[in-house]
C-alpha positions as CSV (number, residue, x, y, z in Angstrom):
1,M,-141.2,48.0,17.2
2,R,-143.2,49.1,20.3
3,L,-144.9,52.9,20.8
4,C,-142.1,53.4,23.6
5,E,-139.2,52.8,21.0
6,L,-141.0,54.9,18.3
7,R,-141.7,58.0,20.5
8,N,-138.8,60.8,20.8
9,K,-137.3,59.8,17.5
10,D,-136.6,62.6,15.1
11,V,-139.0,63.1,12.2
12,I,-137.4,64.2,9.0
13,N,-138.9,65.2,5.8
14,G,-137.3,63.7,2.8
15,C,-138.8,66.6,0.6
16,D,-136.8,69.4,2.0
17,C,-134.5,67.5,4.4
18,K,-136.0,69.4,7.8
19,I,-136.6,67.9,11.0
20,L,-140.3,68.6,11.7
21,G,-140.0,67.5,15.7
22,T,-140.1,64.2,17.3
23,V,-142.9,61.3,17.5
24,C,-145.1,62.1,20.5
25,D,-148.2,59.9,19.8
26,I,-149.9,57.7,17.1
27,E,-153.1,57.5,15.9
28,F,-154.6,53.9,15.1
29,D,-157.5,52.2,13.9
30,M,-159.5,50.5,16.6
31,C,-161.0,47.8,14.5
32,T,-157.7,46.6,12.8
33,G,-155.1,47.9,15.3
34,C,-153.2,49.3,12.3
35,I,-151.3,52.6,12.8
36,Q,-153.1,55.3,10.7
37,A,-150.8,58.4,11.4
38,L,-147.9,59.9,13.6
39,I,-148.7,63.0,15.6
40,V,-145.7,65.3,15.8
41,P,-146.0,68.6,17.7
42,G,-145.1,71.7,15.6
43,P,-142.7,74.6,16.4
44,G,-143.2,76.2,19.8
45,R,-144.4,79.8,20.1
46,I,-142.1,82.6,21.1
47,C,-139.0,80.5,22.0
48,G,-141.1,77.5,23.0
49,L,-142.3,79.0,26.2
50,F,-146.0,79.3,25.4
51,G,-146.9,76.0,23.8
52,R,-147.6,75.1,20.2
53,D,-150.0,76.5,17.6
54,I,-150.0,73.7,15.4
55,E,-149.0,69.9,15.3
56,Y,-148.3,67.8,12.2
57,I,-150.3,64.6,11.6
58,I,-148.4,62.3,9.3
59,P,-150.5,59.7,7.3
60,F,-148.5,56.2,8.1
61,K,-148.3,55.7,4.4
62,C,-146.0,58.7,4.0
63,V,-143.4,57.2,6.2
64,K,-140.5,55.9,4.1
65,C,-138.1,54.4,6.8
66,I,-138.0,53.8,10.4
67,G,-134.3,53.9,11.7
68,P,-132.7,53.6,15.1
69,D,-132.5,57.1,15.4
70,A,-135.1,58.8,13.1
71,V,-138.1,58.4,11.0
72,L,-138.0,59.4,7.2
73,V,-141.1,60.8,5.7
74,E,-142.1,62.4,2.5
75,V,-144.9,64.9,3.1
76,N,-146.0,68.3,2.1
77,T,-146.0,70.2,5.4
78,E,-148.9,72.6,4.3
79,K,-151.4,69.5,4.0
80,I,-150.5,67.6,7.1
81,T,-150.3,70.8,9.7
82,H,-153.3,71.1,12.0
83,K,-154.2,73.8,14.6
84,C,-154.0,72.6,18.1
85,I,-157.0,73.4,20.2
């Protein structure tokens, strides 16, 4: 699978069945070339007009299934939430 095929897929948390957002980027290990994490922008501020406060960095080991339309993960959202700078 190519990055362009992975981008814009919905990310669904299997623990609470909520849509976290869509994949916008990946983090990978430069030495091995392996994917380390998926980066998903969090919910927008005030109706999505003023950017985002947080993003989810989901370790690739938490990815359970990649389908044609969505990525299924099992994560605790409090542990993967990071403040945007």
